[in-house]
C-alpha positions in Angstrom: 0.2 -0.2 0.2 1.3 3.4 -0.6 -1.5 5.1 -0.5 0.4 7.4 1.6 -1.8 6.9 4.7 0.2 3.6 6.6 0.3 4.0 10.3 2.0 1.5 12.0 1.5 1.4 15.7 2.6 -0.6 18.8 0.6 -0.5 22.0 -1.3 -2.9 24.2 -5.0 -3.9 23.8 -7.2 -2.6 26.5 -10.1 -3.8 25.7 -11.1 -8.4 24.5 -11.6 -7.6 20.6 -15.5 -7.7 20.3 -16.0 -9.4 17.3 -19.4 -8.8 15.1 -20.9 -10.1 12.2 -22.7 -7.7 9.2 -26.1 -7.9 7.3 -24.2 -10.6 4.4 -21.8 -12.6 7.8 -18.8 -10.5 7.2 -16.5 -10.9 9.8 -15.4 -7.2 11.9 -13.8 -6.8 14.9 -13.0 -3.7 17.5 -10.3 -2.9 20.3 -8.1 -0.5 21.2 -5.1 0.1 21.8 -2.9 2.3 24.0 -0.1 3.5 23.3 2.8 5.0 24.9 5.4 7.1 24.9 7.9 8.0 27.3 11.0 11.3 26.8 13.3 12.6 29.5 12.6 16.6 30.0 16.0 18.2 29.5 15.5 21.2 31.8 14.2 18.8 34.4 16.3 15.7 33.5 12.8 13.8 34.8 10.9 11.2 32.8 7.5 12.2 31.2 4.8 9.6 29.9 1.9 10.6 27.2 -0.5 7.9 26.2 -2.6 7.7 23.0 -5.6 5.9 22.3 -6.6 4.1 19.3 -9.2 2.2 17.9 -8.3 -0.4 16.2 -11.4 -2.3 13.6 -9.8 -6.2 11.5 -12.1 -7.5 8.6 -13.1 -11.2 7.7 -10.8 -13.7 9.0 -8.6 -11.7 10.9 -11.4 -9.6 13.1 -12.1 -13.6 13.5 -8.7 -14.4 14.6 -8.3 -11.5 16.5 -10.9 -11.8 19.0 -9.6 -15.6 19.3 -5.8 -14.7 20.4 -5.6 -11.1 22.0 -7.7 -10.9 25.1 -6.2 -7.2 27.2 -3.2 -6.6 28.0 -1.5 -8.5 25.0 1.2 -5.8 23.0 1.1 -5.3 19.4 1.6 -4.4 16.2 -0.6 -3.2 13.7 -0.4 -1.5 10.1 -3.0 -0.5 8.8 -4.4 3.3 7.2 -6.1 5.9 9.1 -10.0 6.6 7.8 -12.2 8.9 9.7 -16.2 8.2 9.7 -19.2 10.6 10.3 -22.1 10.2 12.1 -25.5 11.8 13.6 -27.2 10.4 17.2 -30.6 10.6 17.4 -30.2 13.5 19.7 -29.0 15.2 16.2 -25.3 16.0 16.7 -23.2 15.5 14.5 -19.7 13.5 15.6 -17.0 12.6 13.6 -14.3 8.9 14.9 -10.9 8.4 13.1 -9.8 5.1 13.3 -6.8 2.4 11.9 -8.4 -0.8 9.9 -5.7 -2.9 10.5 -3.8 -4.2 6.6 -1.6 -6.6 9.4 -2.2 -7.7 13.2 0.6 -9.9 14.9 2.2 -9.8 18.5 5.4 -7.6 20.1 8.0 -10.1 20.7 9.7 -7.8 22.3 8.6 -9.3 26.2 6.8 -12.1 25.5 6.8 -15.4 22.8 3.6 -16.6 20.8 3.0 -19.6 19.1 1.9 -19.5 15.9 -0.9 -22.3 14.0 -1.2 -21.2 10.7 -5.1 -21.8 9.6 -6.8 -23.6 7.0 -7.3 -21.5 3.9 -11.2 -20.9 3.0 -13.2 -21.2 -0.1 -15.0 -17.8 -0.5 -18.7 -19.4 -0.3 -17.8 -20.6 3.6 -19.3 -19.0 6.2 -16.0 -19.1 8.8 -13.1 -20.0 9.4 -11.7 -23.9 9.4 -10.3 -25.1 12.8 -7.4 -25.8 13.5 -5.9 -29.4 14.2 -4.8 -28.6 17.9 -6.3 -25.0 19.5 -4.4 -22.0 19.8 -3.0 -22.2 23.2 -1.9 -18.1 25.0 0.4 -18.8 27.3 1.7 -15.1 27.4 2.0 -13.5 31.1 -1.0 -11.4 32.1 1.8 -9.4 33.4 5.4 -8.4 32.8 8.3 -7.9 35.6 11.3 -6.2 33.5 13.3 -3.4 34.7 12.4 -0.4 32.7 9.5 -1.9 30.0 8.2 0.9 27.6 3.8 -0.5 28.5 
């Protein structure tokens, strides 16, 4: 993708992916991502931190895989594009939201390990993914105890 609208984010999942299906059966999942930035203030020599929050949207097979694989707290790498949505509330207020539509999604291996299990390919007429021969095992720790961790 070289349209100039590509982002890469590394952060922690703030809420479990919510899997839904469109009326025609297409899977979509959304979850929150917190991205921390840390820097040293040159005047005070104190470390400062800021957190940005993003809404991530996945479609089709990636949506199903994300909902099965990414519990809250997981550290992930997301590449995708920014997309703006606008709507009007029932009270007539106009709202706008910018989301990241994920093209690729994966675990960050800086502070954890992951086991990758490849799903079988499905045909265009199949409604859901074929189950892998063995179910995925999530042995990732629920918290990290490393000094100097970025999150």
